[in-house]
C-alpha positions as CSV (number, residue, x, y, z in Angstrom):
1,M,0.1,-0.6,0.1
2,S,1.1,3.4,-0.8
3,I,2.2,6.0,2.0
4,V,-0.5,8.3,3.2
5,Y,-0.8,11.2,5.4
6,A,-3.7,13.4,7.0
7,L,-4.2,16.0,9.5
8,A,-5.9,14.5,12.3
9,T,-6.8,18.0,14.1
10,P,-9.2,20.4,12.4
11,A,-8.0,22.5,9.8
12,A,-8.4,25.6,11.7
13,K,-5.9,28.0,13.6
14,S,-5.0,26.4,17.0
15,A,-2.5,25.8,19.7
16,I,-0.9,22.4,17.6
17,C,-1.9,20.4,14.7
18,V,-1.5,16.8,14.4
19,F,-0.2,15.0,11.3
20,R,-0.5,11.2,10.8
21,V,1.6,9.3,8.1
22,S,1.5,5.6,7.7
23,G,3.0,3.2,5.2
24,E,5.7,0.8,4.2
25,G,8.7,2.9,3.7
26,C,7.7,6.2,5.2
27,L,10.6,6.1,7.7
28,D,13.2,5.9,5.3
29,K,12.0,9.9,4.5
30,L,12.7,10.9,8.4
31,S,16.2,12.1,7.6
32,V,14.8,14.3,4.5
33,L,11.7,16.1,6.4
34,F,13.7,16.1,10.2
35,G,17.4,16.5,9.0
36,A,20.0,13.5,9.2
37,V,19.2,12.2,12.9
38,D,17.9,8.9,14.2
39,I,14.4,9.2,16.0
40,S,13.9,6.5,18.8
41,P,10.5,4.8,18.0
42,R,7.7,5.3,20.6
43,V,9.5,8.2,22.2
44,F,8.3,11.6,21.9
45,S,10.7,13.5,20.5
46,V,11.6,17.7,19.1
47,R,13.0,18.3,16.1
48,P,13.2,20.6,13.4
49,F,11.0,20.0,10.4
50,Y,12.1,21.1,6.6
51,N,10.4,21.8,3.7
52,S,12.7,21.2,0.7
53,G,16.0,22.0,3.2
54,V,13.8,25.0,4.5
55,L,12.9,25.3,8.3
56,V,9.2,25.3,8.8
57,D,8.8,24.6,12.6
58,T,10.3,23.0,15.9
59,V,7.8,20.0,16.1
60,G,7.2,16.9,18.1
61,V,7.8,13.7,16.4
62,L,6.7,10.3,17.6
63,V,7.8,7.2,15.6
64,F,6.1,3.8,15.5
65,S,7.7,1.1,13.6
66,G,5.7,-2.3,12.1
67,G,3.5,-4.2,14.1
68,K,3.6,-1.5,17.3
69,S,1.6,0.9,15.1
70,Y,-2.0,1.6,15.3
71,T,-2.2,0.6,11.5
72,G,0.1,-2.0,11.8
73,E,2.6,-0.6,9.3
74,D,5.4,1.7,9.7
75,S,3.8,5.4,10.8
76,F,4.8,8.5,12.6
77,E,2.9,11.6,13.7
78,V,3.9,15.4,13.8
79,H,2.8,17.5,16.2
80,A,3.6,21.1,14.9
81,H,2.0,24.6,16.0
82,G,-1.4,25.0,14.7
83,G,-1.2,27.7,12.4
84,L,-2.5,27.6,8.8
85,G,0.8,28.5,7.4
86,V,2.5,25.8,9.0
87,M,0.0,23.3,7.9
88,S,0.3,24.4,4.2
89,L,4.0,23.9,4.6
90,I,3.9,20.6,6.2
91,I,1.6,19.3,3.5
92,E,3.5,20.5,0.8
93,A,6.8,18.7,2.3
94,F,5.0,15.6,2.6
95,D,3.9,15.7,-1.5
96,S,7.3,16.4,-2.3
97,V,8.7,13.1,-0.7
98,G,5.9,11.4,-2.4
99,F,3.2,10.7,0.5
100,E,-0.4,10.9,-0.7
101,E,-3.4,12.3,1.2
102,A,-5.2,9.6,3.1
103,A,-9.1,9.1,2.1
104,P,-11.6,9.2,5.3
105,G,-10.8,6.3,7.5
106,E,-8.0,5.0,5.7
107,F,-5.9,4.7,9.0
108,T,-8.5,2.2,10.7
109,K,-9.2,0.6,7.5
110,R,-5.7,-0.2,7.3
111,A,-5.6,-1.2,11.0
112,F,-8.2,-3.6,10.1
113,L,-6.4,-4.9,7.1
114,N,-3.5,-5.4,8.9
115,N,-5.9,-7.7,11.8
116,K,-5.0,-4.6,14.4
117,I,-8.6,-4.5,15.5
118,D,-11.6,-6.4,13.9
119,L,-14.4,-4.7,11.8
120,N,-16.8,-4.1,15.1
121,E,-13.8,-2.3,17.0
122,A,-13.1,-0.2,13.6
123,E,-16.8,0.8,13.6
124,S,-16.5,1.5,17.3
125,V,-14.0,4.2,16.7
126,L,-16.6,6.0,14.7
127,D,-19.2,5.7,17.3
128,V,-16.7,7.2,20.3
129,I,-16.0,10.2,18.0
130,D,-19.8,10.6,16.7
131,S,-21.1,10.1,20.3
132,A,-23.7,13.2,21.7
133,S,-24.1,11.9,25.1
134,A,-22.1,10.1,27.8
135,D,-24.0,7.0,27.7
136,D,-23.1,6.8,24.4
137,V,-19.5,7.1,25.0
138,Y,-19.4,4.3,27.4
139,L,-21.3,2.1,25.1
140,S,-19.1,2.7,22.5
141,S,-15.9,2.3,24.1
142,R,-16.8,-1.0,25.5
143,S,-17.2,-1.8,22.0
144,L,-14.2,-0.7,20.9
145,S,-12.2,-2.3,23.9
146,G,-13.1,-5.8,22.4
147,E,-15.9,-6.6,24.8
148,F,-18.5,-6.9,22.1
149,S,-16.4,-9.0,19.7
150,K,-15.4,-11.2,22.6
151,K,-18.9,-12.1,23.0
152,V,-19.4,-12.3,19.5
153,H,-16.5,-14.6,19.3
154,G,-18.1,-16.7,22.3
155,F,-21.5,-17.5,21.0
156,A,-19.5,-18.4,17.6
157,S,-17.7,-20.9,19.4
158,V,-20.7,-22.2,21.0
159,I,-22.4,-22.7,17.4
160,N,-19.0,-24.5,16.2
161,D,-19.3,-26.7,19.0
162,L,-22.8,-27.7,18.1
163,R,-22.3,-27.9,14.8
164,M,-19.5,-30.3,15.2
165,R,-21.5,-32.7,17.0
166,V,-24.3,-32.7,14.5
167,E,-22.0,-32.9,11.8
168,G,-20.2,-35.9,13.4
169,E,-23.3,-37.8,13.9
170,I,-24.1,-37.3,10.2
171,D,-20.5,-38.4,8.8
172,F,-19.7,-41.5,11.9
173,S,-22.7,-42.7,13.0
174,D,-22.7,-45.7,11.0
175,E,-19.3,-46.3,12.4
176,G,-20.5,-46.9,16.0
177,E,-19.3,-43.5,17.1
178,S,-21.9,-41.2,18.9
179,F,-21.4,-37.5,19.0
180,M,-25.0,-36.5,19.4
181,D,-27.3,-36.9,23.0
182,E,-30.3,-35.6,24.6
183,K,-27.9,-32.7,26.0
184,I,-27.9,-31.4,22.2
185,I,-31.3,-29.7,22.9
186,S,-31.2,-28.6,25.5
187,D,-27.6,-26.7,24.6
188,L,-29.3,-25.3,21.9
189,D,-32.1,-24.2,23.8
190,R,-29.9,-22.4,26.3
191,L,-27.9,-20.7,23.3
192,V,-31.0,-19.4,21.8
193,C,-31.9,-17.7,25.4
194,D,-28.4,-16.8,26.0
195,F,-28.5,-14.6,22.7
196,E,-31.9,-13.3,22.8
197,L,-30.7,-11.7,26.4
198,F,-27.6,-10.7,24.7
199,L,-29.5,-8.7,21.8
200,G,-31.7,-7.1,24.5
201,G,-28.9,-5.2,26.0
202,C,-27.9,-3.6,22.4
203,R,-28.9,-0.3,21.7
204,N,-29.1,0.7,18.0
205,K,-27.0,3.8,17.0
206,K,-29.3,4.9,15.3
207,N,-32.0,5.4,18.1
208,M,-29.5,6.5,20.9
209,S,-27.0,9.0,18.9
210,V,-29.3,11.8,18.1
211,K,-28.6,15.2,17.8
212,N,-30.1,17.7,20.5
213,K,-31.1,20.7,17.8
214,V,-31.8,24.2,19.7
215,V,-32.6,26.9,17.7
216,F,-32.5,30.5,18.8
217,I,-35.2,33.2,17.5
218,G,-36.2,36.4,18.5
219,P,-36.6,40.3,17.1
220,V,-33.5,42.1,16.0
221,N,-31.2,43.7,18.5
222,S,-32.5,41.6,21.4
223,G,-29.2,39.8,22.3
224,K,-30.0,36.4,20.4
225,S,-26.6,36.2,19.0
226,S,-24.3,37.5,22.4
227,T,-26.7,34.8,24.4
228,F,-25.8,32.2,21.9
229,N,-22.0,33.3,22.5
230,R,-22.4,33.3,25.8
231,L,-24.0,29.5,26.0
232,L,-20.9,28.7,23.8
233,G,-18.3,30.2,25.6
234,F,-16.6,32.1,22.4
235,E,-18.0,34.5,20.0
236,R,-18.9,32.3,17.3
237,A,-21.6,34.7,16.2
238,L,-20.8,38.2,14.8
239,I,-22.5,40.7,17.2
240,S,-23.5,44.1,16.4
241,D,-25.6,47.1,17.4
242,I,-26.5,47.4,13.8
243,P,-30.3,45.6,13.8
244,G,-29.8,42.6,10.8
245,T,-26.3,41.9,11.6
246,T,-27.0,38.2,11.5
247,R,-28.1,37.2,7.9
248,D,-27.6,33.5,7.7
249,I,-28.0,30.5,10.1
250,I,-24.9,29.9,11.9
251,E,-24.2,26.3,13.7
252,S,-22.1,25.5,16.6
253,E,-22.4,22.5,19.3
254,V,-21.7,22.6,23.0
255,F,-21.5,19.8,25.4
256,Y,-23.3,20.3,28.7
257,S,-24.5,17.8,31.5
258,N,-23.3,14.7,29.5
259,L,-25.2,16.0,26.4
260,S,-24.4,17.5,22.8
261,F,-26.4,20.3,21.5
262,S,-26.3,21.7,18.0
263,L,-27.1,25.3,18.6
264,F,-28.4,27.3,15.7
265,D,-28.4,30.9,15.9
266,T,-30.9,32.6,13.2
267,A,-31.4,36.2,11.5
268,G,-33.8,38.6,13.6
269,I,-37.3,38.5,12.3
270,R,-38.2,42.2,11.6
271,N,-40.0,43.6,8.3
272,T,-37.2,44.3,5.8
273,D,-36.5,45.7,2.6
274,D,-33.3,44.1,2.1
275,S,-33.4,40.8,0.1
276,I,-30.7,39.1,1.7
277,E,-31.8,39.7,5.2
278,A,-34.9,38.7,4.1
279,M,-33.8,35.2,2.8
280,G,-32.1,34.6,6.5
281,I,-35.2,35.4,7.8
282,D,-37.4,33.1,5.7
283,Y,-34.3,30.5,6.6
284,T,-35.2,31.3,10.6
285,K,-38.7,30.4,10.0
286,S,-38.2,27.2,8.0
287,E,-35.8,26.0,10.9
288,I,-38.0,26.4,13.6
289,G,-39.9,23.3,12.3
290,N,-36.6,21.5,12.3
291,A,-35.9,22.1,15.9
292,D,-36.3,20.2,19.3
293,V,-36.0,23.2,21.1
294,V,-36.4,26.8,20.4
295,V,-35.3,29.8,22.5
296,G,-36.9,32.9,22.0
297,V,-34.4,36.2,23.4
298,F,-36.1,39.1,23.9
299,D,-34.9,42.4,25.9
300,S,-37.8,43.9,27.0
301,P,-40.9,42.5,29.4
302,L,-43.2,44.6,27.3
303,D,-42.1,43.3,24.0
304,D,-45.1,43.0,21.7
305,S,-43.5,40.3,19.6
306,V,-43.9,37.7,22.1
307,D,-47.0,36.7,21.1
308,Y,-45.8,36.9,17.2
309,F,-43.0,34.8,17.9
310,T,-44.9,32.5,20.4
311,S,-47.3,31.5,17.4
312,L,-44.7,31.1,15.1
313,V,-43.2,28.3,17.1
314,G,-46.4,26.5,17.6
315,N,-46.1,23.3,19.2
316,K,-42.9,23.2,19.6
317,N,-41.0,23.4,22.8
318,F,-40.3,27.0,23.6
319,I,-38.2,28.7,26.0
320,K,-39.0,32.1,26.4
321,V,-35.8,34.4,27.4
322,L,-35.5,37.6,28.9
323,N,-32.3,39.2,28.1
324,K,-30.4,42.3,29.5
325,I,-31.5,42.0,32.8
326,D,-28.3,43.9,34.2
327,L,-30.1,47.0,33.0
328,D,-32.3,46.6,36.1
329,K,-35.5,45.5,34.2
330,P,-37.9,44.2,36.6
331,E,-38.8,40.8,37.0
332,C,-42.2,39.5,35.5
333,A,-44.4,36.6,34.5
334,G,-44.3,35.1,31.2
335,F,-40.6,34.2,30.9
336,D,-39.3,30.8,31.4
337,C,-35.5,32.4,32.1
338,L,-34.0,35.8,33.1
339,I,-30.9,36.4,31.7
340,S,-27.6,38.6,30.9
341,A,-25.8,37.8,28.0
342,K,-23.2,40.4,29.1
343,T,-22.7,39.3,32.5
344,G,-23.8,35.8,32.6
345,E,-26.2,36.2,35.2
346,G,-29.2,33.5,34.9
347,F,-27.3,31.5,32.5
348,D,-27.0,28.1,34.9
349,S,-30.6,28.0,35.0
350,F,-30.8,28.6,31.4
351,K,-29.0,25.8,30.3
352,E,-30.8,23.4,32.9
353,K,-34.2,24.7,31.3
354,I,-32.6,23.3,27.7
355,V,-31.2,20.4,29.2
356,S,-34.8,19.3,30.7
357,F,-36.1,18.6,27.3
358,F,-33.5,16.1,26.3
359,S,-32.6,14.5,29.7
360,K,-33.2,10.9,29.9
361,S,-33.0,7.9,32.6
362,S,-29.9,6.2,32.0
363,D,-30.9,2.5,30.9
364,D,-28.8,0.1,33.0
365,S,-29.8,-2.8,30.8
366,A,-27.6,-1.1,27.9
367,T,-24.7,-2.9,27.0
368,F,-23.4,-2.0,23.6
369,L,-24.1,0.1,21.0
370,V,-24.8,-1.2,17.7
371,R,-25.9,-0.4,14.0
372,D,-28.6,-1.5,12.0
373,R,-26.3,-4.0,10.1
374,H,-25.4,-5.9,13.7
375,I,-29.2,-5.9,14.3
376,I,-29.8,-7.6,10.9
377,L,-27.2,-10.0,11.1
378,F,-27.9,-11.1,14.9
379,N,-31.7,-11.5,14.1
380,E,-30.6,-14.1,11.0
381,S,-28.3,-15.5,13.2
382,V,-30.5,-16.2,16.1
383,E,-33.5,-17.3,13.3
384,A,-31.2,-19.8,12.1
385,L,-30.3,-21.2,15.4
386,K,-34.1,-21.8,16.2
387,K,-34.9,-23.3,13.0
388,S,-32.1,-25.7,14.1
389,L,-33.6,-26.2,17.4
390,F,-37.1,-26.9,15.9
391,I,-35.5,-29.4,13.6
392,L,-33.9,-31.5,16.5
393,K,-36.9,-31.5,18.4
394,S,-39.1,-33.0,15.8
395,G,-36.3,-35.4,14.2
396,G,-36.0,-34.1,11.2
397,G,-32.9,-34.1,9.0
398,L,-29.7,-33.7,10.8
399,E,-28.1,-32.3,7.5
400,I,-30.7,-29.4,7.5
401,A,-30.2,-28.6,11.1
402,A,-26.3,-28.4,10.5
403,E,-27.0,-26.2,7.4
404,E,-28.8,-23.7,9.6
405,L,-25.9,-23.7,12.3
406,K,-23.6,-22.9,9.7
407,I,-25.7,-20.3,8.4
408,S,-26.1,-18.8,12.2
409,R,-22.2,-19.0,12.4
410,S,-21.8,-17.3,9.0
411,C,-23.9,-14.1,10.3
412,L,-21.4,-13.7,13.4
413,D,-18.3,-13.8,11.1
414,V,-20.0,-10.8,9.1
415,V,-20.2,-8.9,12.2
416,V,-16.4,-9.0,13.2
417,G,-15.4,-8.8,9.7
418,E,-13.9,-12.2,9.1
419,K,-16.0,-12.5,6.0
420,T,-16.6,-9.0,4.4
421,S,-17.2,-7.7,1.0
422,D,-15.4,-5.0,-0.2
423,D,-18.7,-2.8,-0.7
424,L,-19.1,-3.1,2.7
425,L,-16.1,-2.0,3.8
426,G,-16.4,0.8,1.4
427,D,-19.7,2.2,2.8
428,I,-18.2,1.7,6.6
429,F,-15.1,3.7,5.9
430,S,-16.0,6.3,3.6
431,K,-18.2,7.5,6.9
432,F,-15.1,8.1,8.8
433,C,-13.4,11.7,9.2
434,I,-10.2,12.6,7.2
435,G,-7.2,11.3,9.7
436,K,-8.6,8.3,11.3
């Protein structure tokens, strides 16, 4: 395989950026990139990084050789200062020595192909990254650690034993050898029960990892964008005293109280002759329909637009927020939260109000986070076990019972990736971010 590289951190100005490189022969280029020096494997070293012999930055470098790397092949990481210019020059240097930019999920795909992890563990990497709550993290990490695969392999081993006993009876019964006894039915019956209990503890990723969408609306200059920024903890939305500053929908994410939220700041709603601002207002109105919770931000207890926005939201969960309480406005009925985007007063209770719409009781029975393909394969596997059990109980053909056991085991092989198609691998790893 070729030598690939990718930026493993966001392509934005930050304290540091991290590049990953993997592929047989990549370590031969260390002398070109870092000078004529030996770099010890698995030791964080500080070295100069060069592009065509010109110093770019002083960086940290980690080298991994062969089977001791994440991908199972020679690899190294570069930890540089997170300037956009630095990132650009590092990419230029990698291109100049023949490295290729990695496709999404390339590093984890190589780890799977090199038997460093199985397919389920590879999928769990993405599940951990996508986790929107603490529960999702715990369930995904359990699979990533190999517990899920160990459980699946355990079921596969029992199926193998049962299949061996049935097929042994088919092949050698005429030679006086006995491979089956009355216990095989009870063993198979117990396996079906254990498998169904296992399935009961699996939770579908599609049903659990759902983004919590919170949309901010309000009249112009009510402090909507300031409230949005205060909730994030940094200035994501542009704020100004000029009405109509926010014209497009701005999205960002925040993690609070073990839950992840997608926050959307929208254009303030008013009558306007500005065609671009009017488009932003139309977007705001359409986005309300997609929200889980709508936050209306107002700056006066006497604001006549409160009733209008309440009717605009309809049956959606609606939090009416009175902003600018630092200006000594009196408390009044009709608002759910009283805040100051300027000082931060009232934001703790405001956050708890948002969380109250999404809080869900912890399900102690949930053990693993799975995907649609797992559910389909598990159901096919347990159905084949039940068919085999029915055949054995009714005294049917042993050949058919053995074939159903074979089908059941084959489904489990696909779950962990012992039997996979190229199309399946393409679908799975295409959903990964570049650099993972």
